[in-house]
Backbone as CSV, one residue per row, in Angstrom:
resi,resn,N_x,N_y,N_z,CA_x,CA_y,CA_z,C_x,C_y,C_z
1,MET,-1.948,-12.042,0.998,-3.053,-12.265,0.074,-3.118,-13.739,-0.277
2,LYS,-4.234,-14.365,-0.032,-4.391,-15.770,-0.383,-4.594,-15.907,-1.892
3,ASN,-4.146,-17.034,-2.438,-4.394,-17.297,-3.841,-5.894,-17.253,-4.090
4,LYS,-6.296,-16.616,-5.170,-7.726,-16.490,-5.433,-7.979,-16.516,-6.929
5,GLU,-9.178,-16.925,-7.296,-9.550,-16.899,-8.700,-9.707,-15.454,-9.154
6,TYR,-9.420,-15.229,-10.412,-9.461,-13.878,-10.949,-10.853,-13.527,-11.428
7,ALA,-11.410,-12.458,-10.870,-12.709,-11.955,-11.324,-12.508,-11.137,-12.603
8,LEU,-13.287,-11.413,-13.612,-13.104,-10.746,-14.891,-13.736,-9.365,-14.858
9,VAL,-13.025,-8.431,-14.221,-13.500,-7.057,-14.134,-12.855,-6.239,-15.244
10,GLU,-13.576,-5.256,-15.713,-13.091,-4.356,-16.747,-12.473,-5.114,-17.922
11,PRO,-13.227,-6.018,-18.562,-12.658,-6.764,-19.689,-12.206,-5.826,-20.796
12,GLN,-11.089,-6.161,-21.402,-10.533,-5.314,-22.441,-11.061,-5.706,-23.814
13,THR,-11.400,-4.712,-24.606,-11.785,-4.940,-25.996,-10.936,-4.026,-26.867
14,PRO,-9.648,-4.359,-27.021,-8.732,-3.471,-27.746,-9.135,-3.307,-29.200
15,THR,-8.954,-2.088,-29.726,-9.254,-1.837,-31.124,-8.068,-2.224,-32.003
16,LEU,-6.873,-2.293,-31.433,-5.697,-2.689,-32.183,-5.457,-4.181,-32.017
17,ARG,-4.920,-4.818,-33.062,-4.529,-6.210,-32.922,-3.338,-6.304,-31.970
18,ILE,-3.436,-7.194,-31.012,-2.378,-7.360,-30.038,-1.340,-8.335,-30.591
19,ARG,-0.122,-7.860,-30.803,0.950,-8.707,-31.309,1.576,-9.513,-30.167
20,ASN,2.196,-10.623,-30.500,2.839,-11.497,-29.520,4.311,-11.687,-29.858
21,TYR,5.166,-11.422,-28.875,6.603,-11.588,-29.039,7.128,-12.520,-27.957
22,VAL,8.217,-13.213,-28.295,8.838,-14.149,-27.371,10.301,-13.747,-27.186
23,VAL,10.734,-13.653,-25.928,12.107,-13.275,-25.590,12.774,-14.461,-24.898
24,ILE,13.919,-14.911,-25.453,14.584,-16.107,-24.950,16.078,-15.843,-24.762
25,PRO,16.551,-15.656,-23.539,18.000,-15.599,-23.299,18.586,-17.010,-23.370
26,VAL,19.736,-17.146,-24.016,20.375,-18.463,-24.118,21.878,-18.324,-23.956
27,LYS,22.493,-19.437,-23.595,23.952,-19.591,-23.654,24.238,-21.071,-23.853
28,ASP,24.616,-21.406,-25.090,24.844,-22.809,-25.437,23.594,-23.642,-25.125
29,GLN,23.773,-24.866,-24.550,22.628,-25.772,-24.384,21.864,-25.856,-25.705
30,LEU,22.618,-26.137,-26.785,22.079,-26.070,-28.138,20.843,-26.940,-28.319
31,GLU,20.864,-28.160,-27.805,19.723,-29.062,-28.004,18.448,-28.464,-27.417
32,MET,18.562,-27.850,-26.237,17.391,-27.244,-25.607,16.892,-26.048,-26.407
33,THR,17.828,-25.198,-26.834,17.438,-24.012,-27.597,16.774,-24.400,-28.911
34,GLU,17.355,-25.363,-29.621,16.775,-25.820,-30.873,15.399,-26.430,-30.650
35,ASN,15.253,-27.200,-29.598,13.970,-27.828,-29.294,12.901,-26.778,-29.010
36,LEU,13.239,-25.768,-28.227,12.257,-24.735,-27.904,11.844,-23.967,-29.153
37,LEU,12.805,-23.587,-29.986,12.459,-22.861,-31.212,11.613,-23.724,-32.144
38,ASN,11.914,-25.002,-32.201,11.100,-25.901,-33.031,9.667,-25.997,-32.509
39,GLN,9.507,-26.044,-31.191,8.160,-26.083,-30.617,7.369,-24.837,-30.994
40,LEU,8.001,-23.684,-30.851,7.332,-22.430,-31.182,7.003,-22.368,-32.669
41,ASP,7.919,-22.825,-33.498,7.700,-22.821,-34.941,6.502,-23.686,-35.315
42,ARG,6.380,-24.841,-34.687,5.248,-25.739,-34.985,3.924,-25.143,-34.527
43,GLN,3.935,-24.518,-33.358,2.684,-24.010,-32.789,2.257,-22.679,-33.393
44,GLY,3.211,-21.806,-33.690,2.876,-20.472,-34.170,2.264,-19.624,-33.057
45,GLY,1.499,-18.615,-33.453,0.846,-17.742,-32.483,1.672,-16.534,-32.099
46,TYR,2.846,-16.369,-32.677,3.723,-15.254,-32.332,3.979,-14.390,-33.562
47,ASP,4.351,-13.117,-33.301,4.727,-12.198,-34.369,6.234,-12.022,-34.467
48,GLY,6.953,-12.464,-33.474,8.402,-12.365,-33.513,9.020,-13.084,-32.337
49,ILE,10.211,-13.652,-32.560,10.999,-14.286,-31.501,12.339,-13.569,-31.435
50,ILE,12.763,-13.209,-30.238,14.030,-12.519,-30.026,14.899,-13.383,-29.121
51,VAL,16.014,-13.856,-29.638,16.954,-14.654,-28.861,18.132,-13.775,-28.462
52,LEU,18.415,-13.730,-27.167,19.555,-12.993,-26.648,20.672,-13.990,-26.365
53,ASP,21.758,-13.913,-27.137,22.841,-14.883,-27.015,23.900,-14.362,-26.062
54,ASN,23.983,-15.016,-24.916,24.881,-14.583,-23.845,26.264,-15.244,-23.973
55,GLY,26.856,-15.168,-25.184,28.211,-15.654,-25.359,28.324,-17.137,-25.614
56,SER,27.492,-17.676,-26.499,27.535,-19.103,-26.809,28.800,-19.456,-27.597
57,GLY,29.110,-20.760,-27.618,30.236,-21.263,-28.388,29.923,-21.360,-29.870
58,GLU,30.885,-21.830,-30.637,30.779,-21.816,-32.100,29.611,-22.636,-32.627
59,GLU,29.363,-23.806,-32.035,28.298,-24.667,-32.547,26.937,-23.997,-32.404
60,THR,26.682,-23.430,-31.221,25.405,-22.747,-31.003,25.301,-21.500,-31.863
61,LYS,26.392,-20.750,-31.967,26.367,-19.542,-32.792,26.054,-19.883,-34.246
62,LYS,26.626,-20.984,-34.754,26.371,-21.396,-36.128,24.889,-21.716,-36.323
63,TYR,24.305,-22.455,-35.367,22.888,-22.768,-35.457,22.047,-21.491,-35.446
64,LEU,22.355,-20.585,-34.536,21.568,-19.355,-34.430,21.684,-18.508,-35.695
65,GLU,22.838,-18.526,-36.328,23.012,-17.779,-37.573,22.208,-18.394,-38.713
66,GLU,22.053,-19.722,-38.686,21.406,-20.405,-39.803,19.895,-20.552,-39.653
67,GLN,19.382,-20.540,-38.414,17.934,-20.686,-38.238,17.240,-19.433,-38.776
68,SER,15.959,-19.540,-39.056,15.268,-18.452,-39.766,14.037,-17.912,-39.052
69,ILE,13.755,-18.375,-37.823,12.503,-17.934,-37.197,12.722,-16.898,-36.106
70,ALA,13.974,-16.673,-35.680,14.221,-15.768,-34.560,15.243,-14.702,-34.941
71,ARG,15.056,-13.534,-34.390,16.060,-12.471,-34.470,17.051,-12.691,-33.334
72,VAL,18.320,-12.731,-33.638,19.341,-13.035,-32.640,20.121,-11.766,-32.315
73,ILE,20.248,-11.481,-31.016,20.942,-10.291,-30.530,22.144,-10.732,-29.702
74,ASP,23.291,-10.145,-29.961,24.489,-10.435,-29.181,24.347,-9.800,-27.801
75,ALA,24.385,-10.632,-26.775,24.250,-10.133,-25.407,25.323,-10.750,-24.513
76,GLU,26.510,-10.951,-25.069,27.588,-11.581,-24.307,27.909,-10.761,-23.065
77,GLY,27.951,-11.436,-21.927,28.291,-10.775,-20.667,27.118,-10.128,-19.952
78,ALA,25.943,-10.117,-20.581,24.777,-9.473,-19.952,24.138,-10.412,-18.933
79,GLY,23.576,-9.844,-17.888,22.794,-10.612,-16.936,21.392,-10.850,-17.477
80,ILE,20.632,-11.661,-16.772,19.302,-12.038,-17.247,18.371,-10.839,-17.388
81,HIS,18.466,-9.885,-16.453,17.527,-8.761,-16.493,17.891,-7.781,-17.601
82,ARG,19.175,-7.633,-17.885,19.590,-6.829,-19.031,19.075,-7.472,-20.319
83,MET,19.177,-8.806,-20.423,18.689,-9.485,-21.630,17.181,-9.366,-21.756
84,TRP,16.457,-9.526,-20.649,15.003,-9.338,-20.705,14.663,-7.930,-21.193
85,ASN,15.363,-6.920,-20.664,15.101,-5.542,-21.080,15.430,-5.324,-22.557
86,MET,16.537,-5.894,-23.019,16.903,-5.749,-24.434,15.828,-6.345,-25.341
87,GLY,15.370,-7.545,-25.008,14.340,-8.178,-25.810,13.036,-7.424,-25.770
88,MET,12.665,-6.969,-24.589,11.411,-6.223,-24.431,11.433,-4.934,-25.240
89,GLU,12.562,-4.230,-25.244,12.636,-2.970,-25.979,12.507,-3.198,-27.487
90,ILE,13.040,-4.304,-27.979,12.855,-4.646,-29.394,11.381,-4.943,-29.670
91,ALA,10.738,-5.672,-28.768,9.322,-6.000,-28.945,8.454,-4.748,-28.999
92,LEU,8.842,-3.712,-28.293,8.042,-2.486,-28.237,8.278,-1.558,-29.421
93,GLU,9.167,-1.941,-30.338,9.491,-1.048,-31.453,8.278,-0.711,-32.307
94,ARG,7.302,-1.615,-32.362,6.089,-1.359,-33.158,4.925,-0.882,-32.291
95,GLY,5.215,-0.498,-31.053,4.175,0.025,-30.181,3.874,-0.897,-29.023
96,SER,3.083,-0.395,-28.080,2.826,-1.111,-26.830,1.700,-2.123,-26.922
97,ALA,0.982,-2.176,-28.044,-0.137,-3.115,-28.177,0.407,-4.513,-28.465
98,CYS,1.006,-5.100,-27.434,1.630,-6.411,-27.615,1.681,-7.148,-26.289
99,ASN,1.894,-8.446,-26.383,2.213,-9.283,-25.233,3.631,-9.788,-25.421
100,ILE,4.398,-9.831,-24.328,5.787,-10.268,-24.411,5.970,-11.470,-23.491
101,THR,6.371,-12.592,-24.063,6.583,-13.821,-23.307,8.069,-14.018,-23.076
102,PHE,8.452,-14.237,-21.821,9.839,-14.459,-21.441,9.997,-15.941,-21.094
103,LEU,10.900,-16.621,-21.802,11.064,-18.055,-21.634,12.521,-18.435,-21.395
104,ASN,12.756,-19.380,-20.472,14.009,-20.125,-20.463,14.032,-21.031,-21.690
105,ASN,15.191,-21.592,-22.000,15.231,-22.514,-23.139,14.970,-23.961,-22.740
106,ASP,14.878,-24.244,-21.441,14.737,-25.628,-20.970,13.283,-25.964,-20.650
107,LEU,12.414,-25.851,-21.683,10.980,-25.981,-21.467,10.332,-26.897,-22.504
108,ILE,9.303,-27.605,-22.058,8.394,-28.309,-22.965,7.058,-27.568,-22.882
109,LEU,6.623,-27.010,-23.977,5.441,-26.155,-23.996,4.167,-26.963,-24.182
110,GLY,3.109,-26.548,-23.498,1.797,-27.120,-23.731,1.246,-26.688,-25.078
111,ASP,0.142,-27.307,-25.483,-0.472,-27.000,-26.773,-0.936,-25.547,-26.836
112,ASN,-0.832,-24.961,-28.026,-1.309,-23.583,-28.268,-0.788,-22.623,-27.203
113,PHE,0.471,-22.747,-26.904,1.060,-22.099,-25.733,0.884,-20.579,-25.763
114,ILE,1.381,-19.935,-26.803,1.311,-18.474,-26.866,-0.134,-17.999,-26.970
115,LYS,-0.919,-18.634,-27.817,-2.325,-18.239,-27.994,-3.093,-18.338,-26.684
116,ASN,-2.927,-19.437,-25.964,-3.673,-19.619,-24.713,-3.242,-18.632,-23.637
117,LEU,-1.937,-18.380,-23.537,-1.478,-17.388,-22.563,-2.045,-16.009,-22.897
118,ALA,-2.017,-15.638,-24.173,-2.507,-14.316,-24.573,-3.991,-14.154,-24.291
119,THR,-4.762,-15.190,-24.551,-6.199,-15.129,-24.278,-6.464,-14.914,-22.796
120,ALA,-5.739,-15.653,-21.945,-5.918,-15.504,-20.498,-5.451,-14.137,-20.018
121,LEU,-4.338,-13.660,-20.557,-3.780,-12.388,-20.102,-4.705,-11.221,-20.421
122,ARG,-5.360,-11.275,-21.573,-6.193,-10.152,-21.997,-7.624,-10.242,-21.467
123,ALA,-7.844,-11.103,-20.473,-9.197,-11.274,-19.936,-9.651,-10.093,-19.094
124,GLY,-8.734,-9.346,-18.501,-9.147,-8.251,-17.638,-8.080,-7.187,-17.511
125,HIS,-8.501,-5.994,-17.171,-7.606,-4.837,-17.141,-6.523,-4.975,-16.072
126,ARG,-6.848,-5.482,-14.909,-5.902,-5.492,-13.792,-4.984,-6.716,-13.791
127,LEU,-5.211,-7.639,-14.701,-4.307,-8.774,-14.860,-3.193,-8.340,-15.809
128,MET,-1.961,-8.223,-15.277,-0.869,-7.653,-16.054,0.149,-8.694,-16.508
129,ALA,0.173,-9.858,-15.864,1.101,-10.929,-16.263,0.425,-12.276,-16.042
130,ILE,0.826,-13.257,-16.841,0.232,-14.591,-16.753,1.333,-15.626,-16.934
131,SER,1.178,-16.747,-16.252,2.093,-17.881,-16.415,1.288,-19.141,-16.686
132,PRO,1.917,-20.132,-17.335,1.252,-21.421,-17.521,1.286,-22.225,-16.229
133,ASN,0.498,-23.258,-16.186,0.512,-24.189,-15.051,1.746,-25.074,-15.189
134,TYR,2.689,-24.935,-14.252,3.978,-25.604,-14.391,4.155,-26.805,-13.465
135,ASP,3.195,-27.045,-12.563,3.391,-28.141,-11.612,2.119,-28.941,-11.361
136,GLY,1.173,-28.843,-12.282,-0.023,-29.666,-12.187,-1.000,-29.275,-11.108
137,ARG,-0.898,-28.047,-10.579,-1.850,-27.614,-9.557,-3.260,-27.583,-10.129
138,VAL,-4.234,-27.847,-9.302,-5.625,-27.895,-9.728,-6.262,-26.537,-9.489
139,ILE,-6.550,-25.823,-10.557,-7.213,-24.528,-10.460,-8.299,-24.478,-11.532
140,PRO,-9.505,-24.038,-11.184,-10.609,-24.063,-12.146,-10.558,-22.935,-13.164
141,SER,-9.879,-21.834,-12.817,-9.773,-20.706,-13.734,-8.521,-19.934,-13.366
142,THR,-8.215,-18.885,-14.129,-7.014,-18.109,-13.842,-7.004,-17.681,-12.380
143,THR,-5.898,-17.959,-11.694,-5.798,-17.741,-10.259,-4.636,-16.810,-9.954
144,ILE,-4.877,-15.843,-9.068,-3.884,-14.833,-8.726,-2.925,-15.362,-7.659
145,TYR,-1.643,-15.092,-7.852,-0.623,-15.440,-6.853,0.201,-14.208,-6.515
146,ASP,0.669,-14.152,-5.257,1.401,-12.978,-4.806,2.833,-13.310,-4.409
147,ARG,3.369,-14.397,-4.971,4.753,-14.747,-4.673,5.357,-15.500,-5.854
148,ILE,6.682,-15.547,-5.864,7.435,-16.267,-6.883,7.634,-17.700,-6.421
149,CYS,7.707,-18.637,-7.377,7.750,-20.053,-6.989,8.999,-20.407,-6.186
150,ALA,10.135,-19.755,-6.423,11.338,-19.932,-5.605,11.703,-21.401,-5.411
151,ASN,11.751,-22.129,-6.524,12.209,-23.515,-6.502,11.207,-24.486,-5.890
152,ARG,9.926,-24.083,-5.751,8.909,-24.986,-5.210,7.993,-25.423,-6.345
153,TYR,7.869,-26.721,-6.534,7.078,-27.281,-7.629,6.034,-28.247,-7.075
154,ASP,5.331,-27.816,-6.044,4.391,-28.710,-5.385,2.987,-28.127,-5.298
155,GLY,2.698,-27.117,-6.106,1.379,-26.492,-6.069,1.259,-25.350,-5.085
156,THR,2.320,-25.062,-4.332,2.253,-24.004,-3.322,3.190,-22.844,-3.623
157,GLY,3.975,-22.939,-4.678,5.114,-22.049,-4.829,4.881,-20.706,-5.477
158,GLY,3.719,-20.456,-6.062,3.504,-19.157,-6.679,3.783,-19.167,-8.172
159,VAL,4.194,-18.024,-8.710,4.358,-17.871,-10.153,5.821,-18.067,-10.553
160,PRO,6.078,-18.633,-11.733,7.444,-18.952,-12.138,8.118,-17.836,-12.919
161,GLY,9.426,-17.699,-12.751,10.193,-16.739,-13.527,10.754,-17.318,-14.807
162,PHE,10.517,-18.611,-15.066,11.094,-19.233,-16.264,10.132,-19.253,-17.445
163,ALA,8.870,-18.864,-17.241,7.890,-18.843,-18.332,6.755,-17.918,-17.941
164,PHE,6.703,-16.722,-18.524,5.623,-15.786,-18.194,5.433,-14.788,-19.326
165,MET,4.211,-14.273,-19.412,3.832,-13.289,-20.429,3.361,-12.020,-19.740
166,VAL,3.789,-10.874,-20.265,3.452,-9.565,-19.693,2.869,-8.682,-20.787
167,LYS,1.889,-7.874,-20.428,1.348,-6.899,-21.373,2.405,-5.846,-21.704
168,GLY,2.526,-5.524,-22.996,3.485,-4.514,-23.407,3.230,-3.158,-22.788
169,GLU,1.978,-2.862,-22.460,1.643,-1.576,-21.851,2.371,-1.356,-20.534
170,TRP,2.635,-2.462,-19.817,3.330,-2.345,-18.531,4.717,-1.757,-18.732
171,PHE,5.416,-2.187,-19.759,6.758,-1.683,-20.038,6.704,-0.308,-20.694
172,ALA,5.687,-0.065,-21.523,5.547,1.245,-22.155,5.344,2.336,-21.117
173,ASP,4.764,1.973,-19.973,4.579,2.936,-18.887,5.862,3.184,-18.109
174,GLY,6.947,2.488,-18.455,8.246,2.816,-17.880,8.941,1.739,-17.086
175,TYR,8.259,0.634,-16.782,8.920,-0.384,-15.973,10.071,-1.038,-16.744
176,ARG,11.180,-1.266,-16.048,12.296,-2.036,-16.562,12.749,-3.014,-15.481
177,PHE,13.198,-4.194,-15.900,13.739,-5.146,-14.941,14.990,-4.558,-14.293
178,PRO,15.255,-4.891,-13.032,16.350,-4.261,-12.276,17.726,-4.790,-12.688
179,GLU,18.431,-4.029,-13.499,19.735,-4.475,-13.978,20.812,-4.430,-12.907
180,GLU,20.512,-3.792,-11.783,21.445,-3.862,-10.659,21.478,-5.264,-10.054
181,CYS,20.490,-6.070,-10.374,20.478,-7.492,-10.021,20.900,-8.271,-11.267
182,MET,21.995,-9.009,-11.168,22.561,-9.657,-12.344,21.710,-10.842,-12.812
183,TRP,21.361,-11.746,-11.882,20.706,-12.997,-12.266,19.421,-13.280,-11.516
184,TRP,19.265,-12.758,-10.327,18.129,-13.145,-9.491,17.326,-11.934,-9.060
185,PHE,16.072,-12.191,-8.697,15.143,-11.231,-8.081,14.393,-10.354,-9.078
186,GLY,14.646,-10.471,-10.373,13.895,-9.671,-11.333,12.434,-10.046,-11.392
187,ASP,12.130,-11.354,-11.279,10.723,-11.757,-11.268,10.051,-11.296,-9.982
188,ASN,10.780,-11.317,-8.868,10.237,-10.763,-7.622,9.944,-9.272,-7.776
189,ASP,10.856,-8.567,-8.427,10.719,-7.124,-8.570,9.499,-6.754,-9.398
190,ILE,9.295,-7.426,-10.533,8.155,-7.070,-11.382,6.845,-7.433,-10.690
191,LEU,6.808,-8.550,-9.965,5.591,-8.914,-9.239,5.287,-7.888,-8.163
192,ASN,6.286,-7.501,-7.377,6.069,-6.478,-6.357,5.576,-5.174,-6.972
193,SER,6.176,-4.783,-8.088,5.790,-3.523,-8.724,4.345,-3.568,-9.206
194,MET,3.931,-4.707,-9.738,2.539,-4.836,-10.176,1.578,-4.766,-9.002
195,LEU,1.874,-5.525,-7.951,0.995,-5.522,-6.786,0.909,-4.132,-6.158
196,LYS,2.037,-3.459,-6.072,2.063,-2.114,-5.476,1.154,-1.155,-6.242
197,ASN,1.049,-1.359,-7.549,0.274,-0.445,-8.381,-1.133,-0.958,-8.689
198,GLY,-1.545,-2.018,-7.985,-2.913,-2.483,-8.119,-3.161,-3.436,-9.261
199,TYR,-2.100,-4.057,-9.771,-2.237,-5.045,-10.843,-1.831,-6.424,-10.329
200,PHE,-2.128,-7.452,-11.123,-1.955,-8.809,-10.631,-1.263,-9.709,-11.645
201,TRP,-0.762,-10.820,-11.127,-0.111,-11.870,-11.920,-0.827,-13.172,-11.603
202,GLY,-1.200,-13.906,-12.648,-1.947,-15.135,-12.420,-1.346,-16.330,-13.126
203,ILE,-1.870,-17.499,-12.780,-1.556,-18.747,-13.469,-2.839,-19.240,-14.130
204,THR,-2.750,-19.599,-15.401,-3.916,-20.100,-16.115,-3.881,-21.623,-16.196
205,PRO,-5.024,-22.281,-16.061,-5.068,-23.737,-16.237,-5.133,-24.159,-17.697
206,ASN,-5.227,-23.183,-18.609,-5.513,-23.502,-20.010,-4.295,-23.864,-20.841
207,THR,-3.104,-23.742,-20.267,-1.917,-24.244,-20.943,-0.883,-24.602,-19.887
208,THR,0.043,-25.461,-20.263,1.019,-25.986,-19.307,2.430,-25.771,-19.818
209,VAL,3.392,-25.958,-18.916,4.795,-25.981,-19.291,5.508,-26.969,-18.382
210,ASP,6.458,-27.678,-18.939,7.296,-28.588,-18.168,8.699,-28.002,-18.145
211,HIS,9.148,-27.603,-16.950,10.489,-27.029,-16.789,11.454,-28.177,-16.541
212,ILE,12.104,-28.633,-17.608,12.924,-29.839,-17.500,14.258,-29.581,-16.819
213,GLY,14.667,-28.304,-16.718,15.895,-27.964,-16.004,17.132,-28.146,-16.866
214,GLY,18.192,-27.467,-16.446,19.474,-27.618,-17.120,19.838,-26.482,-18.040
215,GLY,18.908,-25.591,-18.311,19.207,-24.501,-19.232,19.605,-23.216,-18.556
216,GLY,19.382,-23.114,-17.255,19.711,-21.884,-16.552,21.206,-21.675,-16.453
217,GLN,21.606,-20.427,-16.336,23.031,-20.107,-16.268,23.492,-19.820,-14.843
218,THR,22.609,-19.987,-13.878,22.952,-19.611,-12.511,23.480,-20.767,-11.688
219,GLY,23.475,-21.983,-12.231,24.107,-23.101,-11.542,23.268,-23.691,-10.434
220,ASP,23.904,-24.479,-9.601,23.250,-25.147,-8.482,22.690,-24.125,-7.506
221,TRP,21.434,-24.387,-7.043,20.740,-23.429,-6.173,21.522,-23.128,-4.907
222,ASP,21.953,-24.139,-4.168,22.657,-23.933,-2.905,23.998,-23.241,-3.125
223,ALA,24.692,-23.650,-4.176,25.983,-23.030,-4.462,25.801,-21.567,-4.836
224,TYR,24.758,-21.282,-5.605,24.543,-19.903,-6.030,24.186,-19.010,-4.851
225,MET,23.380,-19.528,-3.924,23.004,-18.722,-2.765,24.209,-18.343,-1.921
226,ALA,25.285,-19.129,-2.033,26.500,-18.832,-1.275,27.479,-17.966,-2.059
227,SER,27.133,-17.624,-3.305,28.069,-16.909,-4.168,28.006,-15.405,-3.945
228,PRO,29.088,-14.690,-4.285,29.092,-13.223,-4.166,28.027,-12.558,-5.027
229,VAL,27.733,-13.141,-6.218,26.734,-12.533,-7.100,25.352,-12.579,-6.469
230,PHE,25.016,-13.706,-5.849,23.725,-13.797,-5.178,23.625,-12.741,-4.071
231,LYS,24.692,-12.591,-3.305,24.673,-11.615,-2.211,24.506,-10.194,-2.734
232,THR,25.162,-9.893,-3.848,25.019,-8.564,-4.445,23.601,-8.344,-4.958
233,ASP,23.058,-9.358,-5.645,21.677,-9.263,-6.139,20.697,-9.083,-4.990
234,ALA,20.873,-9.873,-3.932,19.972,-9.799,-2.781,20.042,-8.431,-2.117
235,ALA,21.252,-7.884,-1.979,21.401,-6.569,-1.353,20.688,-5.494,-2.159
236,ALA,20.804,-5.564,-3.492,20.139,-4.574,-4.338,18.624,-4.702,-4.246
237,PHE,18.132,-5.950,-4.239,16.691,-6.163,-4.164,16.119,-5.670,-2.836
238,TYR,16.743,-6.049,-1.729,16.202,-5.683,-0.418,16.401,-4.200,-0.099
239,ALA,17.342,-3.550,-0.782,17.442,-2.100,-0.642,16.207,-1.421,-1.229
240,LYS,15.665,-2.009,-2.297,14.467,-1.455,-2.937,13.202,-1.938,-2.263
241,TRP,13.197,-3.210,-1.831,12.010,-3.827,-1.232,12.382,-4.388,0.149
242,PRO,12.449,-3.540,1.171,12.876,-4.018,2.501,11.988,-5.121,3.063
243,ARG,10.726,-5.183,2.639,9.815,-6.209,3.149,9.908,-7.507,2.365
244,GLY,10.796,-7.568,1.403,10.992,-8.802,0.669,10.047,-8.975,-0.492
245,ILE,9.643,-10.204,-0.784,8.875,-10.487,-1.985,7.371,-10.403,-1.758
246,PHE,6.945,-10.069,-0.544,5.514,-10.008,-0.276,5.110,-8.565,-0.015
247,VAL,4.307,-7.995,-0.880,3.766,-6.664,-0.655,2.269,-6.730,-0.822
248,GLN,1.552,-5.930,-0.081,0.098,-5.926,-0.176,-0.355,-5.147,-1.403
249,PRO,-1.226,-5.710,-2.212,-1.693,-5.009,-3.400,-2.578,-3.817,-3.043
250,VAL,-2.603,-2.853,-3.929,-3.515,-1.736,-3.763,-4.940,-2.237,-3.917
251,ALA,-5.825,-1.824,-3.044,-7.211,-2.292,-3.099,-7.911,-1.777,-4.352
């Protein structure tokens, strides 16, 4: 499927107010975590922030205990997909009429970040996830992509796993990130699942994000690809999706 602009079919006019939640897994990198929370606090647009603390040290734990804008959940030893699921389940406690944004902590957010993502996401029924423009690609309107960026930041890489918003209805219908994959392939899995069921993931030009790097817990890309954890994650993913990260969407 070639990248294409999103046709605004079946526009949604929800009768319920759509709440916005933010899910942020962290482990130390205190300056980055504090910076991201400060950005969100200044911008607003959210109904709740959920921080999953994957075993931070004393300094970060002290900061997380003292800050007042986020709910902090102990997630020591959990993989990224377990943390995403934990945060998502908390977000759904008040019902499925919500948008859930999943963020790394190593980000510089564009203006009106949550508000702009939510507006783009709710533009049509078949658009189920949205990401900001992370590499300056030129797109005139929300554009559909059928692949994950996979470390490509040149306008050709697809959608990013470090900053994306999903409709709560998608999770209320039963989807969960694959916890059999510890650190990798969860963004591939959710994209494949959406495409298989006739839904789409797009990038909006109306807000941006700068992925400054350094906050991820998976380490150097080449080293990680050679690690036993990567091999285990890859085996679990390809057992479920033998054709890899590219599946044809339902017409």
